[in-house]
ROZA-406889 format. One record per atom (N, C-alpha, C): residue number from 1; atom name; x negated, y, z negated; residue in three letters. Coordinates in pm, whole numbers, plus 50000, padded with zeros to 5 digits. Each point is the difference from the previous one (the first is absolute). Example, Ala and Ser with C-alpha at 12.3 -4.5 7.8 and 13.67 -1.06 7.14 Angstrom:
<rs>
(1,"N",(48681,49431,49220),"ALA"),
(1,"CA",(50089,50119,50000),"ALA"),
(1,"C",(49910,50120,50000),"ALA"),
(2,"N",(50035,50105,50072),"SER"),
(2,"CA",(49918,50119,49994),"SER"),
(2,"C",(50077,50109,49927),"SER"),
</rs>
This chain:
<rs>
(1,"N",(52723,42587,70680),"UNK"),
(1,"CA",(50071,49876,50033),"UNK"),
(1,"C",(50127,50040,50076),"UNK"),
(2,"N",(50028,49917,50099),"UNK"),
(2,"CA",(50118,50014,50088),"UNK"),
(2,"C",(50137,49970,49932),"UNK"),
(3,"N",(50094,50065,50040),"UNK"),
(3,"CA",(50136,49979,49930),"UNK"),
(3,"C",(50067,49872,50073),"UNK"),
(4,"N",(50101,49954,49939),"UNK"),
(4,"CA",(50066,49882,50056),"UNK"),
(4,"C",(50076,50040,50121),"UNK"),
(5,"N",(50003,49914,50092),"UNK"),
(5,"CA",(50060,50032,50136),"UNK"),
(5,"C",(50146,50044,49978),"UNK"),
(6,"N",(50039,50096,50077),"UNK"),
(6,"CA",(50142,50056,49982),"UNK"),
(6,"C",(50092,49941,50110),"UNK"),
(7,"N",(49954,49952,50114),"UNK"),
(7,"CA",(50079,49939,50103),"UNK"),
(7,"C",(50040,49854,49958),"UNK"),
(8,"N",(50124,49979,49970),"UNK"),
(8,"CA",(50033,49859,49953),"UNK"),
(8,"C",(50079,49920,50090),"UNK"),
(9,"N",(49990,50038,50134),"UNK"),
(9,"CA",(50058,49916,50106),"UNK"),
(9,"C",(49922,49869,50011),"UNK"),
(10,"N",(50072,49891,50004),"UNK"),
(10,"CA",(49948,49871,50027),"UNK"),
(10,"C",(49960,49987,50148),"UNK"),
(11,"N",(49922,49897,50014),"UNK"),
(11,"CA",(49981,49948,50148),"UNK"),
(11,"C",(50061,49865,50013),"UNK"),
(12,"N",(49978,49918,49896),"UNK"),
(12,"CA",(50091,49874,49988),"UNK"),
(12,"C",(50072,49995,49879),"UNK"),
(13,"N",(49978,50090,49908),"UNK"),
(13,"CA",(50063,50004,49876),"UNK"),
(13,"C",(50118,50101,49988),"UNK"),
(14,"N",(50081,49987,49907),"UNK"),
(14,"CA",(50108,50102,49986),"UNK"),
(14,"C",(49939,50127,49941),"UNK"),
(15,"N",(50048,50114,50050),"UNK"),
(15,"CA",(49950,50133,49963),"UNK"),
(15,"C",(50001,50007,49847),"UNK"),
(16,"N",(49899,50073,49942),"UNK"),
(16,"CA",(49997,50026,49859),"UNK"),
(16,"C",(49954,49885,49908),"UNK"),
(17,"N",(49971,49890,50066),"UNK"),
(17,"CA",(49959,49886,49917),"UNK"),
(17,"C",(49834,50004,49983),"UNK"),
(18,"N",(49955,49932,49904),"UNK"),
(18,"CA",(49855,49990,49989),"UNK"),
(18,"C",(49929,49945,50126),"UNK"),
(19,"N",(50063,49905,50054),"UNK"),
(19,"CA",(49945,49944,50137),"UNK"),
(19,"C",(49992,50097,50107),"UNK"),
(20,"N",(50107,50087,50007),"UNK"),
(20,"CA",(49995,50113,50101),"UNK"),
(20,"C",(49898,50101,49968),"UNK"),
(21,"N",(49973,50034,49873),"UNK"),
(21,"CA",(49892,50090,49981),"UNK"),
(21,"C",(49857,49949,50020),"UNK"),
(22,"N",(49994,49861,49986),"UNK"),
(22,"CA",(49862,49931,50027),"UNK"),
(22,"C",(49984,50008,50153),"UNK"),
(23,"N",(50099,49976,50078),"UNK"),
(23,"CA",(49999,50007,50142),"UNK"),
(23,"C",(49964,50136,50048),"UNK"),
(24,"N",(50056,50104,49946),"UNK"),
(24,"CA",(49978,50139,50036),"UNK"),
(24,"C",(49854,50039,49956),"UNK"),
(25,"N",(49956,49957,49890),"UNK"),
(25,"CA",(49874,50021,49947),"UNK"),
(25,"C",(49893,49942,50100),"UNK"),
(26,"N",(50028,49879,50041),"UNK"),
(26,"CA",(49917,49928,50092),"UNK"),
(26,"C",(49977,50070,50132),"UNK"),
(27,"N",(50124,50046,50061),"UNK"),
(27,"CA",(49993,50076,50127),"UNK"),
(27,"C",(49911,50123,49985),"UNK"),
(28,"N",(50036,50068,49887),"UNK"),
(28,"CA",(49911,50133,49986),"UNK"),
(28,"C",(49859,49969,49984),"UNK"),
(29,"N",(49957,49903,49909),"UNK"),
(29,"CA",(49852,49982,49990),"UNK"),
(29,"C",(49945,49924,50116),"UNK"),
(30,"N",(50064,49913,50063),"UNK"),
(30,"CA",(49944,49935,50116),"UNK"),
(30,"C",(49971,50082,50103),"UNK"),
(31,"N",(50086,50109,50028),"UNK"),
(31,"CA",(49985,50102,50104),"UNK"),
(31,"C",(49880,50088,49955),"UNK"),
(32,"N",(50006,50041,49882),"UNK"),
(32,"CA",(49885,50091,49955),"UNK"),
(32,"C",(49861,49938,49991),"UNK"),
(33,"N",(49994,49879,49949),"UNK"),
(33,"CA",(49877,49938,49970),"UNK"),
(33,"C",(49958,49874,50067),"UNK"),
(34,"N",(50095,49933,50063),"UNK"),
(34,"CA",(49987,49872,50056),"UNK"),
(34,"C",(50045,49891,49909),"UNK"),
(35,"N",(50030,49886,50055),"UNK"),
(35,"CA",(50042,49884,49929),"UNK"),
(35,"C",(49891,49963,49912),"UNK"),
(36,"N",(49883,49986,50052),"UNK"),
(36,"CA",(49880,49953,49924),"UNK"),
(36,"C",(49954,50106,49895),"UNK"),
(37,"N",(50031,50125,50023),"UNK"),
(37,"CA",(49952,50103,49901),"UNK"),
(37,"C",(50096,50025,49893),"UNK"),
(38,"N",(50098,49920,49983),"UNK"),
(38,"CA",(50093,50020,49884),"UNK"),
(38,"C",(50004,49886,49916),"UNK"),
(39,"N",(49998,50030,49867),"UNK"),
(39,"CA",(50005,49886,49899),"UNK"),
(39,"C",(50148,49986,49955),"UNK"),
(40,"N",(50027,49874,49945),"UNK"),
(40,"CA",(50135,49976,49955),"UNK"),
(40,"C",(50023,50098,49877),"UNK"),
(41,"N",(49896,50032,49927),"UNK"),
(41,"CA",(50017,50088,49881),"UNK"),
(41,"C",(50042,50141,50050),"UNK"),
(42,"N",(49950,50046,50108),"UNK"),
(42,"CA",(50044,50136,50050),"UNK"),
(42,"C",(50133,49988,50061),"UNK"),
(43,"N",(50040,49893,50070),"UNK"),
(43,"CA",(50135,49976,50048),"UNK"),
(43,"C",(50103,50000,49877),"UNK"),
(44,"N",(49972,49928,49903),"UNK"),
(44,"CA",(50095,49991,49876),"UNK"),
(44,"C",(50010,50133,49937),"UNK"),
(45,"N",(49891,50074,49993),"UNK"),
(45,"CA",(50007,50136,49935),"UNK"),
(45,"C",(50081,50096,50071),"UNK"),
(46,"N",(49981,50008,50135),"UNK"),
(46,"CA",(50087,50083,50090),"UNK"),
(46,"C",(50143,49956,49991),"UNK"),
(47,"N",(50022,49878,49987),"UNK"),
(47,"CA",(50142,49952,50005),"UNK"),
(47,"C",(50064,50020,49854),"UNK"),
(48,"N",(49919,50022,49905),"UNK"),
(48,"CA",(50048,50012,49858),"UNK"),
(48,"C",(50028,49864,49949),"UNK"),
(49,"N",(49935,49883,50038),"UNK"),
(49,"CA",(50034,49879,49941),"UNK"),
(49,"C",(49862,49938,49953),"UNK"),
(50,"N",(50017,49884,49940),"UNK"),
(50,"CA",(49876,49927,49957),"UNK"),
(50,"C",(49951,49911,50115),"UNK"),
(51,"N",(49876,49963,49988),"UNK"),
(51,"CA",(49941,49908,50110),"UNK"),
(51,"C",(50083,49872,49991),"UNK"),
(52,"N",(50035,49957,49878),"UNK"),
(52,"CA",(50071,49875,49982),"UNK"),
(52,"C",(50141,50011,50082),"UNK"),
(53,"N",(50066,50105,49987),"UNK"),
(53,"CA",(50122,50015,50077),"UNK"),
(53,"C",(49976,50003,50151),"UNK"),
(54,"N",(49902,50069,50044),"UNK"),
(54,"CA",(49963,49987,50142),"UNK"),
(54,"C",(49978,49865,50045),"UNK"),
(55,"N",(49931,49915,49918),"UNK"),
(55,"CA",(49976,49863,50041),"UNK"),
(55,"C",(50129,49908,49987),"UNK"),
(56,"N",(50096,50044,49931),"UNK"),
(56,"CA",(50128,49931,49987),"UNK"),
(56,"C",(50069,50006,50137),"UNK"),
(57,"N",(49986,50115,50066),"UNK"),
(57,"CA",(50063,50041,50126),"UNK"),
(57,"C",(49925,49949,50127),"UNK"),
(58,"N",(49870,50002,49992),"UNK"),
(58,"CA",(49903,49973,50106),"UNK"),
(58,"C",(49883,49910,49946),"UNK"),
(59,"N",(49972,49891,50071),"UNK"),
(59,"CA",(49889,49912,49959),"UNK"),
(59,"C",(49863,50061,49989),"UNK"),
(60,"N",(49983,50108,50100),"UNK"),
(60,"CA",(49876,50061,50009),"UNK"),
(60,"C",(50007,50137,50073),"UNK"),
(61,"N",(49904,50067,50004),"UNK"),
(61,"CA",(49994,50136,50077),"UNK"),
(61,"C",(50025,49961,50152),"UNK"),
(62,"N",(49938,49885,50044),"UNK"),
(62,"CA",(50019,49960,50142),"UNK"),
(62,"C",(50142,49955,50032),"UNK"),
(63,"N",(50065,49940,49891),"UNK"),
(63,"CA",(50134,49959,50021),"UNK"),
(63,"C",(50094,50121,50007),"UNK"),
(64,"N",(49977,50093,49922),"UNK"),
(64,"CA",(50077,50134,50014),"UNK"),
(64,"C",(49968,50065,50134),"UNK"),
(65,"N",(49884,50009,50050),"UNK"),
(65,"CA",(49965,50066,50122),"UNK"),
(65,"C",(50070,49917,50122),"UNK"),
(66,"N",(50000,49868,49987),"UNK"),
(66,"CA",(50070,49922,50101),"UNK"),
(66,"C",(50148,50015,49999),"UNK"),
(67,"N",(50060,50002,49879),"UNK"),
(67,"CA",(50142,50029,49979),"UNK"),
(67,"C",(50038,50124,50071),"UNK"),
(68,"N",(49930,50106,49975),"UNK"),
(68,"CA",(50040,50133,50063),"UNK"),
(68,"C",(49981,49993,50148),"UNK"),
(69,"N",(49901,49937,50051),"UNK"),
(69,"CA",(49979,49988,50145),"UNK"),
(69,"C",(50117,49919,50059),"UNK"),
(70,"N",(50034,49892,49938),"UNK"),
(70,"CA",(50107,49910,50052),"UNK"),
(70,"C",(50127,50086,50006),"UNK"),
(71,"N",(50034,50080,49907),"UNK"),
(71,"CA",(50122,50078,49990),"UNK"),
(71,"C",(50009,50093,50119),"UNK"),
(72,"N",(49891,50081,50020),"UNK"),
(72,"CA",(50008,50093,50113),"UNK"),
(72,"C",(49989,49933,50129),"UNK"),
(73,"N",(49923,49894,50015),"UNK"),
(73,"CA",(49990,49914,50112),"UNK"),
(73,"C",(50142,49953,50045),"UNK"),
(74,"N",(50065,49944,49906),"UNK"),
(74,"CA",(50138,49942,50021),"UNK"),
(74,"C",(50092,50107,50039),"UNK"),
(75,"N",(50002,50114,49931),"UNK"),
(75,"CA",(50089,50110,50036),"UNK"),
(75,"C",(49974,50047,50143),"UNK"),
(76,"N",(49875,50018,50045),"UNK"),
(76,"CA",(49967,50049,50128),"UNK"),
(76,"C",(50038,49896,50109),"UNK"),
(77,"N",(49983,49873,49975),"UNK"),
(77,"CA",(50033,49898,50093),"UNK"),
(77,"C",(50151,49990,50016),"UNK"),
(78,"N",(50071,50014,49887),"UNK"),
(78,"CA",(50151,49995,50003),"UNK"),
(78,"C",(50049,50128,50071),"UNK"),
(79,"N",(49935,50108,49992),"UNK"),
(79,"CA",(50048,50127,50055),"UNK"),
(79,"C",(49980,49986,50153),"UNK"),
(80,"N",(49896,49933,50053),"UNK"),
(80,"CA",(49994,49978,50144),"UNK"),
(80,"C",(50091,49894,50046),"UNK"),
(81,"N",(50014,49895,49928),"UNK"),
(81,"CA",(50099,49885,50043),"UNK"),
(81,"C",(50143,50047,50007),"UNK"),
(82,"N",(50042,50089,49910),"UNK"),
(82,"CA",(50143,50037,49998),"UNK"),
(82,"C",(50037,50066,50121),"UNK"),
(83,"N",(49909,50051,50083),"UNK"),
(83,"CA",(50042,50079,50114),"UNK"),
(83,"C",(49972,49906,50130),"UNK"),
(84,"N",(49980,49883,49994),"UNK"),
(84,"CA",(49975,49915,50121),"UNK"),
(84,"C",(50115,49988,50091),"UNK"),
(85,"N",(50117,50024,49960),"UNK"),
(85,"CA",(50116,49972,50082),"UNK"),
(85,"C",(50048,50142,50070),"UNK"),
(86,"N",(49923,50097,49982),"UNK"),
(86,"CA",(50032,50129,50063),"UNK"),
(86,"C",(49940,50012,50133),"UNK"),
(87,"N",(50037,50101,50075),"UNK"),
(87,"CA",(49936,50042,50117),"UNK"),
(87,"C",(49863,50043,49971),"UNK"),
(88,"N",(49904,49993,50098),"UNK"),
(88,"CA",(49858,50039,49965),"UNK"),
(88,"C",(49999,50148,49950),"UNK"),
(89,"N",(50059,50084,50061),"UNK"),
(89,"CA",(49997,50142,49953),"UNK"),
(89,"C",(50048,50020,49864),"UNK"),
(90,"N",(50116,49939,49967),"UNK"),
(90,"CA",(50057,50006,49860),"UNK"),
(90,"C",(49915,49938,49911),"UNK"),
(91,"N",(49934,49884,50028),"UNK"),
(91,"CA",(49918,49920,49909),"UNK"),
(91,"C",(49873,50088,49968),"UNK"),
(92,"N",(49941,50054,50101),"UNK"),
(92,"CA",(49882,50091,49974),"UNK"),
(92,"C",(50038,50110,49917),"UNK"),
(93,"N",(50104,50077,50025),"UNK"),
(93,"CA",(50045,50111,49926),"UNK"),
(93,"C",(50035,49961,49855),"UNK"),
(94,"N",(50062,49889,49974),"UNK"),
(94,"CA",(50036,49963,49865),"UNK"),
(94,"C",(49883,49955,49927),"UNK"),
(95,"N",(49903,49932,50063),"UNK"),
(95,"CA",(49880,49938,49938),"UNK"),
(95,"C",(49904,50121,49955),"UNK"),
(96,"N",(49990,50090,50089),"UNK"),
(96,"CA",(49918,50125,49975),"UNK"),
(96,"C",(50056,50067,49887),"UNK"),
(97,"N",(50133,50027,50006),"UNK"),
(97,"CA",(50074,50083,49892),"UNK"),
(97,"C",(49979,49918,49864),"UNK"),
(98,"N",(50020,49871,49998),"UNK"),
(98,"CA",(50001,49933,49875),"UNK"),
(98,"C",(49852,49985,49950),"UNK"),
(99,"N",(49892,49983,50092),"UNK"),
(99,"CA",(49869,50004,49949),"UNK"),
(99,"C",(49966,50137,49931),"UNK"),
(100,"N",(50037,50106,50070),"UNK"),
(100,"CA",(49967,50139,49945),"UNK"),
(100,"C",(50082,50017,49873),"UNK"),
(101,"N",(50129,49955,49989),"UNK"),
(101,"CA",(50068,50020,49877),"UNK"),
(101,"C",(49950,49924,49884),"UNK"),
(102,"N",(49946,49879,50030),"UNK"),
(102,"CA",(49943,49922,49891),"UNK"),
(102,"C",(49870,50070,49958),"UNK"),
(103,"N",(49919,50039,50092),"UNK"),
(103,"CA",(49875,50074,49971),"UNK"),
(103,"C",(50030,50122,49907),"UNK"),
(104,"N",(50100,50076,50039),"UNK"),
(104,"CA",(50033,50132,49927),"UNK"),
(104,"C",(50063,49959,49862),"UNK"),
(105,"N",(50082,49909,50006),"UNK"),
(105,"CA",(50068,49960,49868),"UNK"),
(105,"C",(49902,49950,49885),"UNK"),
(106,"N",(49908,49919,50046),"UNK"),
(106,"CA",(49904,49936,49914),"UNK"),
(106,"C",(49862,50001,50060),"UNK"),
(107,"N",(49938,50121,50005),"UNK"),
(107,"CA",(49873,50004,50053),"UNK"),
(107,"C",(49898,49919,49936),"UNK"),
(108,"N",(50002,49989,49876),"UNK"),
(108,"CA",(49893,49923,49930),"UNK"),
(108,"C",(50010,49846,50044),"UNK"),
(109,"N",(50109,49947,50021),"UNK"),
(109,"CA",(50009,49867,50036),"UNK"),
(109,"C",(49956,49987,50158),"UNK"),
(110,"N",(50042,50090,50072),"UNK"),
(110,"CA",(49969,50003,50145),"UNK"),
(110,"C",(49846,50018,50019),"UNK"),
(111,"N",(49944,50088,49919),"UNK"),
(111,"CA",(49850,50031,50008),"UNK"),
(111,"C",(49926,49870,49960),"UNK"),
(112,"N",(50057,49933,49899),"UNK"),
(112,"CA",(49935,49874,49944),"UNK"),
(112,"C",(49994,49896,50117),"UNK"),
(113,"N",(50121,49989,50057),"UNK"),
(113,"CA",(49999,49910,50121),"UNK"),
(113,"C",(49891,50036,50112),"UNK"),
(114,"N",(49987,50124,50030),"UNK"),
(114,"CA",(49902,50045,50092),"UNK"),
(114,"C",(49864,49966,49965),"UNK"),
(115,"N",(49967,50025,49868),"UNK"),
(115,"CA",(49863,49990,49954),"UNK"),
(115,"C",(49968,49851,49978),"UNK"),
(116,"N",(50089,49906,49974),"UNK"),
(116,"CA",(49965,49873,49955),"UNK"),
(116,"C",(50055,49880,50092),"UNK"),
(117,"N",(50070,50037,50108),"UNK"),
(117,"CA",(50062,49887,50075),"UNK"),
(117,"C",(49884,49907,50061),"UNK"),
(118,"N",(49885,50051,50026),"UNK"),
(118,"CA",(49895,49905,50037),"UNK"),
(118,"C",(49949,49905,49893),"UNK"),
(119,"N",(50031,50027,49887),"UNK"),
(119,"CA",(49959,49914,49886),"UNK"),
(119,"C",(50084,49878,49994),"UNK"),
(120,"N",(50126,50002,50061),"UNK"),
(120,"CA",(50087,49898,49988),"UNK"),
(120,"C",(50051,49953,50134),"UNK"),
(121,"N",(49911,49956,50086),"UNK"),
(121,"CA",(50028,49978,50153),"UNK"),
(121,"C",(50113,49892,50028),"UNK"),
(122,"N",(50001,49903,49919),"UNK"),
(122,"CA",(50089,49889,50022),"UNK"),
(122,"C",(50098,49990,49876),"UNK"),
(123,"N",(50061,50104,49973),"UNK"),
(123,"CA",(50090,50009,49889),"UNK"),
(123,"C",(50125,49914,50011),"UNK"),
(124,"N",(50062,50002,50113),"UNK"),
(124,"CA",(50112,49917,50027),"UNK"),
(124,"C",(49995,49958,50156),"UNK"),
(125,"N",(50089,49902,50033),"UNK"),
(125,"CA",(50009,49964,50137),"UNK"),
(125,"C",(50058,50102,50092),"UNK"),
(126,"N",(50067,50099,49937),"UNK"),
(126,"CA",(50063,50109,50079),"UNK"),
(126,"C",(49923,50134,49965),"UNK"),
(127,"N",(50013,50097,50089),"UNK"),
(127,"CA",(49947,50134,49961),"UNK"),
(127,"C",(50073,50105,50090),"UNK"),
(128,"N",(49960,50122,49962),"UNK"),
(128,"CA",(50054,50109,50069),"UNK"),
(128,"C",(49955,49982,50151),"UNK"),
(129,"N",(49875,49969,50023),"UNK"),
(129,"CA",(49940,49987,50128),"UNK"),
(129,"C",(50073,49881,50082),"UNK"),
(130,"N",(50018,49893,49939),"UNK"),
(130,"CA",(50071,49876,50056),"UNK"),
(130,"C",(50137,50046,50044),"UNK"),
(131,"N",(50071,50063,49908),"UNK"),
(131,"CA",(50133,50053,50022),"UNK"),
(131,"C",(50012,50084,50129),"UNK"),
(132,"N",(49901,50095,50003),"UNK"),
(132,"CA",(49989,50100,50109),"UNK"),
(132,"C",(49958,49932,50125),"UNK"),
(133,"N",(49922,49907,49998),"UNK"),
(133,"CA",(49958,49917,50117),"UNK"),
(133,"C",(50116,49922,50052),"UNK"),
(134,"N",(50078,49942,49911),"UNK"),
(134,"CA",(50116,49926,50052),"UNK"),
(134,"C",(50100,50090,50068),"UNK"),
(135,"N",(50021,50124,49950),"UNK"),
(135,"CA",(50086,50096,50055),"UNK"),
(135,"C",(49941,50040,50145),"UNK"),
(136,"N",(49877,50025,50004),"UNK"),
(136,"CA",(49939,50037,50128),"UNK"),
(136,"C",(50004,49878,50101),"UNK"),
(137,"N",(49979,49881,49959),"UNK"),
(137,"CA",(50007,49876,50084),"UNK"),
(137,"C",(50146,49984,50064),"UNK"),
(138,"N",(50095,50022,49895),"UNK"),
(138,"CA",(50137,49988,50047),"UNK"),
(138,"C",(50032,50095,50119),"UNK"),
(139,"N",(49959,50129,49975),"UNK"),
(139,"CA",(50015,50096,50096),"UNK"),
(139,"C",(49918,49989,50131),"UNK"),
(140,"N",(49887,49943,49984),"UNK"),
(140,"CA",(49921,49951,50124),"UNK"),
(140,"C",(50068,49899,50080),"UNK"),
(141,"N",(50059,49904,49926),"UNK"),
(141,"CA",(50071,49886,50068),"UNK"),
(141,"C",(50132,50052,50057),"UNK"),
(142,"N",(50062,50104,49957),"UNK"),
(142,"CA",(50117,50051,50057),"UNK"),
(142,"C",(49974,50107,50108),"UNK"),
(143,"N",(49871,50022,50031),"UNK"),
(143,"CA",(49953,50088,50107),"UNK"),
(143,"C",(50018,50141,49960),"UNK"),
(144,"N",(50013,50038,49868),"UNK"),
(144,"CA",(50015,50141,49957),"UNK"),
(144,"C",(49852,50060,49972),"UNK"),
(145,"N",(49902,49913,49982),"UNK"),
(145,"CA",(49864,50046,49985),"UNK"),
(145,"C",(49911,49915,50095),"UNK"),
(146,"N",(49885,50069,50041),"UNK"),
(146,"CA",(49904,49933,50086),"UNK"),
(146,"C",(49931,49887,49927),"UNK"),
(147,"N",(49957,49899,50067),"UNK"),
(147,"CA",(49929,49892,49955),"UNK"),
(147,"C",(49852,50015,50019),"UNK"),
(148,"N",(49954,50123,50013),"UNK"),
(148,"CA",(49857,50027,50025),"UNK"),
(148,"C",(49907,49965,49882),"UNK"),
(149,"N",(50051,49990,49880),"UNK"),
(149,"CA",(49923,49974,49876),"UNK"),
(149,"C",(50074,49897,49911),"UNK"),
(150,"N",(49932,49931,49934),"UNK"),
(150,"CA",(50072,49904,49898),"UNK"),
(150,"C",(50076,50082,49906),"UNK"),
(151,"N",(50112,49937,49948),"UNK"),
(151,"CA",(50097,50070,49916),"UNK"),
(151,"C",(49918,50049,49869),"UNK"),
(152,"N",(49905,49916,49946),"UNK"),
(152,"CA",(49930,50041,49875),"UNK"),
(152,"C",(49921,50128,50030),"UNK"),
(153,"N",(49952,50019,50114),"UNK"),
(153,"CA",(49907,50121,50032),"UNK"),
(153,"C",(50101,50122,50003),"UNK"),
(154,"N",(50106,49980,50071),"UNK"),
(154,"CA",(50098,50109,50015),"UNK"),
(154,"C",(50056,50043,49853),"UNK"),
(155,"N",(50029,49895,49924),"UNK"),
(155,"CA",(50061,50018,49872),"UNK"),
(155,"C",(49903,50074,49913),"UNK"),
(156,"N",(49869,49956,50007),"UNK"),
(156,"CA",(49903,50075,49913),"UNK"),
(156,"C",(49982,50150,50055),"UNK"),
(157,"N",(49997,50013,50110),"UNK"),
(157,"CA",(49984,50137,50056),"UNK"),
(157,"C",(50128,50085,49956),"UNK"),
(158,"N",(50114,49945,50006),"UNK"),
(158,"CA",(50128,50076,49971),"UNK"),
(158,"C",(49996,50025,49847),"UNK"),
(159,"N",(49981,49904,49920),"UNK"),
(159,"CA",(49990,50024,49849),"UNK"),
(159,"C",(49884,50095,49968),"UNK"),
(160,"N",(49897,49992,50070),"UNK"),
(160,"CA",(49888,50089,49976),"UNK"),
(160,"C",(50031,50155,50008),"UNK"),
(161,"N",(50099,50033,50087),"UNK"),
(161,"CA",(50046,50136,50007),"UNK"),
(161,"C",(50033,50052,49866),"UNK"),
(162,"N",(50087,49931,49926),"UNK"),
(162,"CA",(50038,50048,49859),"UNK"),
(162,"C",(49887,49973,49908),"UNK"),
(163,"N",(49954,49878,49997),"UNK"),
(163,"CA",(49906,49960,49898),"UNK"),
(163,"C",(49862,50086,50005),"UNK"),
(164,"N",(49953,50026,50115),"UNK"),
(164,"CA",(49875,50082,50009),"UNK"),
(164,"C",(50029,50141,49960),"UNK"),
(165,"N",(50124,50049,50023),"UNK"),
(165,"CA",(50025,50127,49948),"UNK"),
(165,"C",(50015,50008,49849),"UNK"),
(166,"N",(50056,49893,49955),"UNK"),
(166,"CA",(49997,49990,49844),"UNK"),
(166,"C",(49873,49980,49945),"UNK"),
(167,"N",(49904,49927,50072),"UNK"),
(167,"CA",(49862,49992,49949),"UNK"),
(167,"C",(49939,50138,49994),"UNK"),
(168,"N",(50037,50080,50093),"UNK"),
(168,"CA",(49937,50141,49997),"UNK"),
(168,"C",(50051,50066,49876),"UNK"),
(169,"N",(50127,49970,49952),"UNK"),
(169,"CA",(50055,50067,49886),"UNK"),
(169,"C",(49922,49939,49872),"UNK"),
(170,"N",(49974,49878,49996),"UNK"),
(170,"CA",(49924,49936,49888),"UNK"),
(170,"C",(49860,50073,49995),"UNK"),
(171,"N",(49942,50021,50112),"UNK"),
(171,"CA",(49864,50071,50005),"UNK"),
(171,"C",(49999,50142,49968),"UNK"),
(172,"N",(50121,50067,49981),"UNK"),
(172,"CA",(50022,50135,49967),"UNK"),
(172,"C",(49992,50091,50123),"UNK"),
(173,"N",(50003,49943,50123),"UNK"),
(173,"CA",(49993,50086,50117),"UNK"),
(173,"C",(50148,50060,50041),"UNK"),
(174,"N",(50099,49932,49953),"UNK"),
(174,"CA",(50136,50037,50028),"UNK"),
(174,"C",(50074,50011,49877),"UNK"),
(175,"N",(50079,50104,49990),"UNK"),
(175,"CA",(50092,50018,49875),"UNK"),
(175,"C",(50136,50006,50047),"UNK"),
(176,"N",(50086,49981,49900),"UNK"),
(176,"CA",(50145,50008,50024),"UNK"),
(176,"C",(50065,49858,50037),"UNK"),
(177,"N",(50124,49996,50019),"UNK"),
(177,"CA",(50077,49876,50023),"UNK"),
(177,"C",(49978,49947,50138),"UNK"),
(178,"N",(49983,49872,50017),"UNK"),
(178,"CA",(49988,49938,50131),"UNK"),
(178,"C",(50130,50029,50083),"UNK"),
(179,"N",(50114,50014,49924),"UNK"),
(179,"CA",(50127,50019,50078),"UNK"),
(179,"C",(50007,50124,50087),"UNK"),
(180,"N",(49902,50087,49966),"UNK"),
(180,"CA",(49999,50131,50081),"UNK"),
(180,"C",(49954,49962,50152),"UNK"),
(181,"N",(49949,49889,50023),"UNK"),
(181,"CA",(49936,49964,50119),"UNK"),
(181,"C",(50073,49883,50072),"UNK"),
(182,"N",(50121,49969,49952),"UNK"),
(182,"CA",(50086,49888,50060),"UNK"),
(182,"C",(50017,50017,50151),"UNK"),
(183,"N",(50040,50121,50050),"UNK"),
(183,"CA",(50015,50005,50151),"UNK"),
(183,"C",(49874,49976,50066),"UNK"),
(184,"N",(49889,50046,49951),"UNK"),
(184,"CA",(49874,49972,50068),"UNK"),
(184,"C",(49957,49859,49994),"UNK"),
(185,"N",(50021,49937,49885),"UNK"),
(185,"CA",(49972,49853,49985),"UNK"),
(185,"C",(50085,49920,50107),"UNK"),
(186,"N",(50131,50042,50008),"UNK"),
(186,"CA",(50082,49922,50094),"UNK"),
(186,"C",(49954,50015,50148),"UNK"),
(187,"N",(49977,50118,50039),"UNK"),
(187,"CA",(49938,50012,50141),"UNK"),
(187,"C",(49874,49926,50012),"UNK"),
(188,"N",(49911,50005,49903),"UNK"),
(188,"CA",(49870,49942,50008),"UNK"),
(188,"C",(50014,49839,50020),"UNK"),
(189,"N",(50092,49941,49903),"UNK"),
(189,"CA",(50018,49867,50009),"UNK"),
(189,"C",(50055,49956,50131),"UNK"),
(190,"N",(50100,50070,50046),"UNK"),
(190,"CA",(50054,49962,50130),"UNK"),
(190,"C",(49902,50007,50113),"UNK"),
(191,"N",(49914,50110,50000),"UNK"),
(191,"CA",(49899,50013,50099),"UNK"),
(191,"C",(49897,49875,49992),"UNK"),
(192,"N",(49970,49967,49878),"UNK"),
(192,"CA",(49913,49877,49988),"UNK"),
(192,"C",(50052,49879,50055),"UNK"),
(193,"N",(50129,49979,49968),"UNK"),
(193,"CA",(50071,49871,50044),"UNK"),
(193,"C",(50027,50001,50145),"UNK"),
(194,"N",(50047,50107,50059),"UNK"),
(194,"CA",(50044,50009,50133),"UNK"),
(194,"C",(49874,50018,50102),"UNK"),
(195,"N",(49909,50069,49952),"UNK"),
(195,"CA",(49885,50045,50091),"UNK"),
(195,"C",(49880,49909,49990),"UNK"),
(196,"N",(49991,49895,49924),"UNK"),
(196,"CA",(49879,49929,49968),"UNK"),
(196,"C",(49973,49903,50126),"UNK"),
</rs>
């Protein structure tokens, strides 16, 4: 039998609380076994709580999965939006640095996002992609980027520089922190944006 989860960081909950342990247990098991492959009984056991307590915090396993995705989705969207008033070079540098830092700080949450973002395609009206596309469109309108491609395509390509590398880490092809590659990511994102 598996021991109770030792990482007590919350995603939406205060650290050290039962809800935080449930969230961490969910991230661990959803990454290892898939959302469908995990029972609420196994989630509760890893969190060290009863199933009843799990249901007091979350209506269902799907509610828990959605809550976790909304939390990382919102964090990544806010991360891109907070750099909208910077120069393009500074925004790219800061967004890349912040994405890598978030991945390195909480790899389980970042990996969960990569593995399951397709499951929640219309989570909110805003998204990291929409925020990045707005940043690209603003810079295209100001003449700092070419208009050869729609902003959503350029934003997808730019985000893909970091996200596809992170996907390689999920697959076990890449080890170590993403922060080790920040200068490479910055150059690649700028090349995508300026040379498309």
